[in-house]
MARNUNU-384455 format. One record per residue (C-alpha): residue number from 1; residue in three letters; x, y, z. Coordinates in steps of 0.001 Angstrom, whole numbers, plus 500000, padded with zeros to 6 digits. Each point is the difference from the previous one (the first is absolute). Example, Ala and Ser with C-alpha at 12.3 -4.5 7.8 and 13.67 -1.06 7.14 Angstrom:
REM MARNUNU-384455
    nr   rest       c1       c2       c3
     1    ALA   512300   495500   507800
     2    SER   501370   503440   499340
This chain:
REM MARNUNU-384455
    nr   rest       c1       c2       c3
     1    UNK   888080   797685   855210
     2    UNK   503108   501623   500643
     3    UNK   501197   501756   496471
     4    UNK   503223   501590   499658
     5    UNK   501347   501985   496685
     6    UNK   503751   500334   499597
     7    UNK   502707   501045   497557
     8    UNK   501887   497366   498703
     9    UNK   502333   502453   498067
    10    UNK   502551   496936   498913
    11    UNK   497210   498423   498333
    12    UNK   498244   503658   498804
    13    UNK   497367   499379   501528
    14    UNK   497072   500490   502880
    15    UNK   498629   496456   501500
    16    UNK   497487   499714   502109
    17    UNK   499707   497454   502545
    18    UNK   497059   498436   501621
    19    UNK   500926   498191   503356
    20    UNK   503727   500076   499217
    21    UNK   499373   498136   496571
    22    UNK   500419   502138   496639
    23    UNK   496577   500438   497644
    24    UNK   500718   502553   498003
    25    UNK   502162   502666   498469
    26    UNK   500420   503051   498156
    27    UNK   502893   500477   497930
    28    UNK   501466   503606   499307
    29    UNK   503419   501238   498078
    30    UNK   501784   502868   501385
    31    UNK   500825   502661   498048
    32    UNK   501557   502727   502478
    33    UNK   497295   501252   502018
    34    UNK   496667   498667   497630
    35    UNK   499203   496484   500867
    36    UNK   498335   498216   497162
    37    UNK   497239   497220   500906
    38    UNK   499925   497594   497086
    39    UNK   498351   496826   501602
    40    UNK   497496   498865   502828
    41    UNK   499274   496420   500799
    42    UNK   498227   498476   503060
    43    UNK   500182   496155   500575
    44    UNK   496566   498352   498197
    45    UNK   498934   499183   503789
    46    UNK   499688   503648   501112
    47    UNK   498967   502142   497204
    48    UNK   496620   500431   500922
    49    UNK   501133   501159   503751
    50    UNK   500594   503576   498971
    51    UNK   503893   499531   500809
    52    UNK   501090   501356   497126
    53    UNK   498610   503167   500595
    54    UNK   501942   499657   503611
    55    UNK   503201   499232   497569
    56    UNK   499943   502871   498231
    57    UNK   498864   502489   502776
    58    UNK   503178   498986   501541
    59    UNK   502571   500392   497534
    60    UNK   498288   503191   498876
    61    UNK   500454   501406   503816
    62    UNK   503527   499249   500170
    63    UNK   500758   501636   497004
    64    UNK   498309   502833   501250
    65    UNK   501856   499689   503472
    66    UNK   503442   499935   497574
    67    UNK   499258   503231   498248
    68    UNK   499056   498072   496696
    69    UNK   498263   500038   497049
    70    UNK   498211   497077   497795
    71    UNK   498901   499168   496469
    72    UNK   497389   497508   500602
    73    UNK   500491   497713   496675
    74    UNK   498367   497243   501960
    75    UNK   495970   500126   499108
    76    UNK   499548   498892   503251
    77    UNK   502139   502941   501902
    78    UNK   498432   502541   496853
    79    UNK   496277   498993   500932
    80    UNK   500873   500196   504474
    81    UNK   501178   503708   498963
    82    UNK   497173   500808   498088
    83    UNK   497690   498595   502740
    84    UNK   502008   501612   503293
    85    UNK   500475   503685   498749
    86    UNK   502698   500397   503002
    87    UNK   502323   498021   498728
    88    UNK   499890   502491   496127
    89    UNK   502513   502089   501537
    90    UNK   502325   497088   499617
    91    UNK   499854   499623   496225
    92    UNK   502679   501501   497935
    93    UNK   499702   501929   496882
């Protein structure tokens, strides 16, 4: 199983690819250096595979690398950050 998370700025989302096929995405709105994550979705065939975590982790790692912050309006992203306190510093006030 080969996964890749990539930013698609023209679509305002990060996509999760599994063996080259898009199977999920997390949508965002950019407000300067703050990225507001609004919705996460993974195809029904892969929801129990833990791939939503892979997607969100990849997106948050990229935001960190760029020196930006996040607002987790998407419940899944908020829950992920709560369960992974190493990402709490990314949350904008």
